[in-house]
C-alpha positions, 0 to 999 in steps of 0.5 A, a space after each residue: 640556472 640564470 638562463 632558465 629563469 630569464 626564459 621563464 620570465 620572458 614566457 610569463 611576460 609574453 603571456 601577459 602581453 597577449 592577455 593585455 592585447 586581447 583586453 585592449 582589442 575588446 575596448 575597440 568594440 565599445 563604440 559599436 555596441 550599445 550599452 543599453 544592451 551590452 552594458 558590461 562593455 561600457 566599463 571597458 571603455 573607461 580603461 582605454 587610455 590607461 591600457 594604451 599607455 601600458 601597451 606602449 610601455 610593453 611595446 618599448 620593452 619588447 623592442 629592447 628585449 626581443 624586437 620581433 615580439 614588439 610587432 604584436 603590441 604595435 599592430 594592436 595599437 595601430 588597429 585602435 588608431 581611430 580610438 587613439 585619435 579621439 582620445 588625444 589631441 595633437 595641436 599646440 594651444 595658440 588661442 587668445 580668448 581676449 581676441 575674438 576673430 571677426 565674423 565668428 560665433 563664440 560658444 561656451 558650454 559648461 556643467 556649472 554644478 548647480 551654480 554654487 561652487 564647490 564650497 559648503 559655506 552658504 555665504 561663499 556659495 551666494 558669492 560663487 554664483 555671481 563669480 561663476 556668471 561673471 567668468 562666463 560673461 567676461 569672455 563675451 560669448 554669443 551663445 552659452 549652454 549650461 548644464 546642471 543649471 538651477 534657478 528659483 522663481 520664488 526665492 528672490 534675487 539670491 536665487 535668480 540665476 537666469 537674471 545673472 545672464 539675461 541682461 547680457 544674453 537676453 534670449 534664453 530657453 530653459 529645460 526645467 527638468 526638475 521643478 520643486 514646489 512650483 518653481 521654488 527650485 528648478 534645475 536642468 539645461 539652459 541656452 542663453 543667446 545674443 541672437 533671437 530664438 525663433 524656435 525651441 524644443 524640449 525632448 524629455 528622456 524616458 524614465 524618472 528624473 532622467 533629464 532632457 535634450 533641448 535645442 533652439 533655432 537662432 537667427 544669425 544674420 541671414 542664417 538659422 543655426 540650431 544649438 543642441 545641449 544636454 546632460 546625459 545620465 551620470 553615475 550619480 555618485 554622492 558623498 556616500 558613494 565616494 566613501 564607498 570608493 575609498 573602502 574599495 581602495 583601502 580594501 575595507 571589510 565592507 569593500 565587497 558590498 561597496 563594490 556591488 553598490 558602485 557597480 549597480 549605479 554604473 550599470 544603470 548609467 551605462 544602460 540609460 546613456 545608451 538609450 539617450 545617445 540614440 535619442 540625441 543622434 536621431 534629433 541631431 541627424 534630422 536637423 535641416 539647419 547647420 547645428 552644434 551639439 554641446 553638453 556633458 555626455 558623462 562618457 569618454 571619447 571611446 564610448 558608444 555615446 560619443 561615437 554615436 552622437 558625433 557621427 561622421 559629420 561633426 567635428 570635435 573642437 578639442 580635437 581640432 585645437 587642443 592638446 593632450 587628453 583634455 580632462 574636463 571632469 575634475 573628480 574620480 579619474 585623471 583622464 576623464 573628458 566627458 564634456 563636448 562641443 561638436 559643430 557640424 562640418 559647415 563650421 571652421 573651428 578658429 579657437 578653443 580653450 578649456 579652463 578650470 575656474 575652480 567654481 565647478 567640478 567641470 571645466 568650461 569649454 570655449 570655442 570660436 566658430 566660423 561658418 564656411 
């Protein structure tokens, strides 16, 4: 009787292993299918690191229980080696940001969550914007790319966020994607630079309230560098959506309706990001200058967005110098790396770090690059 039970359990586990392998294999198509047309596949991309760890556990289980069957999950994991190597970095951190190597360019990229920190207290918010700017300037950057940045042209010093940076970084280009009451409140992406800006371009994404891609050409000694930055379509979750996520987790009576609302927002975001990624790729690939792409892509490294924008001729500074999964977004899930600095291959990455200043729901990315 015991042998029959063991045999049945093994058969069930074998079937579950096959199902897991098939789902895992489907995630390997994510980088190659534009979610603008294949939006459903975008959901699978979010599951890759979790499926990998489950598959790894299954591999060790079969290695003990029946070694021959361990070959199945092993082969599947090897097929997905490309996705594995963009999801995890394998370099022990040795960066010392207090020391900036000679002849390097220090770049910071950060989604600053509207500059006012995570507190709901008005007084704390006013202080946080100053602390946030100082945490950037203390690192003595040459170029700073900020997403979800805001500034007011009419509210005075307490809302003059450009002024917090421009004394140390006098050259800047601001997208002003959203402009309320003729400058009373503006927000978007901005590039601040120590180097002179000789050209600047804004490419507005199609649709309403969809943001933009901006780039600046900087005169660096005898060279011209092009710096791109963008904030791609987010899921746009608000407090009500997070409350609905809790209903889903708790299997609340309203969880079905909540699931539909969340699903529709995610579907729209995947579709828009597919279109935006094509636009970014078109402009970055056509650059005749050495270039760096910075931004909040709102998508994981195994996504179409990441693979399409990075392409074959860009490095990922986290993969060059980081360790682990590199979580850059502090909400929703424990393994979301959605913020990137991608220099082309004419740069060497000398240092990289990712710091959580507890002033935004994103971590700040810092890298030192050296022209080859």
